[in-house]
N, C-alpha and C positions, 0 to 999 in steps of 0.2 A: 590606640587601635593598631593592630598589626596587619600588614598586607602581605599577600602571597606573591612572591616573586618567581620568575622563571617561566611563566606562561607566555606564549607568543601567539598572536592572532594568526589566522590562516594565511594572510597575505603579507605579514610582517617578516622582515629578514633578520631581526634581532632576537636573541634568546631572552632578553630581559624586558619585563614589563610588569605592571600591576593590573591584575584582572579585577576591574571594578564590579563586574557582574556578581562575583562571589560575595562582596560586601554590601552591594546595593542591587539586589536582584529585581528583574521585571517579573511581575506575577503572571500566571497563565490567564488571568482575566483579560489581558491584552489580546490574546488569541480569540477569546470569545467575542470581544468587541469587534474585531475585524470580520469574524464570521457572521455576526448579527447584521452588520451592514449589508453583506452580500446576500444573506438569506432574505432579509426584508425587501431588498431591491428585486430579487428573483421572484418572490411571491407577488409583488405588486405588478411586475411586467407580465407574469403568467396569468394573473387574474384579469387584467385588461385584455390580453390576447384571447383568453377563454370566452369572455363575454362578447367581444367583437365577432369571434368566429361563430359562437352560438347564434347570434342574431342573423348572420348571413346564411347559415345552414338551414335554420328553421323556415326561412322564407322560400327556399328553393326545393326542398325535398320532403318526402313523407316521414312520419314519426318513426317507423321501424328502422329505416336506414339512418335516420338522425341519431337514435340511441346506439346503434352499432358503431357509427363513426365516433360518437362522443365517448363511448366506453374505451375504444382503442386509443383515442387521443388522451384521455385521462390516464390510462395505463402508461403510455409512453412519456407523458409529462411527469408523472409521479416517479417512475424509475429513472428517467433521464435526469430529473432534478436531484434525486438521491445520489446518483453517480457524480454529478457536478459538485454538489455540496460536499460529498466525501473527498473528492480530489482537492477542492479548495481548503477543506479542513486539514488535510495532510500537508498542503503547501504552507498554510499558516503555522502549523506546528514546526515544520522545518525552518521557516523564517525566524520564528521565535528562538529556536535552539541555536541557530547560527548567528544571531544578532550579538555582536561583541562590542563592548566599550571598555576601554582601559587606558592606562598611561604608559608611555614608552619613550624613554629618553627625553623627558621634558615636554612631551606633547600628549594631548588627549586624542585617542584613536577611536574611531567608530567604523566598524565593518558591518555591512548589512547586505543581504541578498542570499538567494538560494542557488539559482543557476548562474547568475552573473553577480559578482561581488563588487561592491563599491566601498573603497577604503578612504576615509577622510581623516586627515591629520591636522590638528589645531595646536600650535605652540601655546603652552600654558601662559607664557609671558605676553602673548598677544591677545588673550581673551579680555574683552572690555566689559561685557555685561553677562550676568547669569540671572535668568528669570524663569518662573514656572507659569504655565498656562494650562487651561483645560477647555475642551470643547464640550458640547452637550452630551455626546456619547461617553466622554471621559467622566462626566458627572454621574451618569447611570452606572458605569462600571468601576467607579471610585479610582480613577487613574489620573496621573499627572504627567506632563511633558516638561522636561528640563531643557530650556533653550539657552544658547550662548552665542555671543556674537564677537567677531573680530573686525578688523579694518577691511577684510575681504568681503565683497558682496555675496559670495557663495555661502557664507556662514548663515545668512538669513534663510536660505532654502534648506541647507543640510545640517546646520549646527543644532541638532536636536537629538535628545535621547528620549524616545517616546514610550508611553505605557508603563510608567513607574508607579509603585504604590506611594502613598503619602510619605511614609517614613523613609523609603529609599530616596525619593525625590528631595526631601528636605536634607537628609544626611549627605547625599551627593552634592547638593548645592552648597552646603556648609563646608564640606571638604574642599571642593574646587575654589570656593571663595577664599578660604584660608590659604590655599596653595598659591593662588594668583596674588593675593594681598601681600603675603610674606615672601614670595619669590622662592618657595621651597621647590627643590628639584629632586625628583626620584631618579637617581642614576645608580648604576651598578657599582657597588663598593667591593674592593679587592680584599 
């Protein structure tokens, strides 16, 4: 399997790396999963608020004023909700597009974030475990998370490439397992 060299992540200082996103891409279903959680939560909160407000208004005012207030409220909730959902959708698309994972000078690099970036670097020779897991939303959207750990406690929280397809997760796990087991290093050759 050939790897593309020469790509550097946005925060990296070196010109040499292997962009693992090209070989093991994250599907756009991951964006849908994130939006699903937000939309479902938003609908539940608005439904509860709507029924609470409806009970309080009907006890205190006449029917004509109630329907006038209710129609304005529904209009504002509907278009306000569309605006918020659209902005969150744009944010998730940008997050997905800017999520980088690759290898650079013997380390696994993960860069994530839209407005503020977090760059994590894990030396390949320090990775002790590679495992996949799935949450209930991952099952619905057919996604996998590839987790890895090092001796550092921070790898438990951040040592994750989330939202991979089954083939990408298994392929990436096999590649990293082989690299870690054999001590293969991807370094720039002259």
